[in-house]
C-alpha positions, 0 to 999 in steps of 0.5 A: 498511538497505542493501536498496532498499525498495519500497512499493506501495500499492493502493487501490480507486477510492473509497478516501479514505485516500490523503492520510493514507497518503502523510503517514504513510508519508513520516513513517515513512520519515523517522523511520526514516531509510529511503529508499524507492520508493513507488508509489500505484495505484488499482485496480478491484475486478476488477483487485484480485481478479485480484491476490488483494488482500483490502482497500483499501488493500493495502500491500506492502513489498518484495513482502510484504503488510503490510496489510490484515488479513483483513477482507473484499474490496477493494471 
C-alpha cells in the first residue's frame, strides 16, 4: 500500500478499551504489513459531541469512520 495510513482513535475519559485497542491495531498492521501513524486521544463528551462522534471508541482510518456502529452516544 503506497498511501500513508493514518489511524485516529478517540475515546471517552472512562473508556477501558485502550490497552486492547493498541494491541489489536498493532497486530493488524503487522499482519497486513502496513505502516501507519496511529493517534490515541481521550475526549470529553462535549468535545466528542462537537466533532459528531457517536460512540467510544471512535476509530477513523484516513479520515473515514470505521467504528462505532450506530449504537448511542459517546459517554
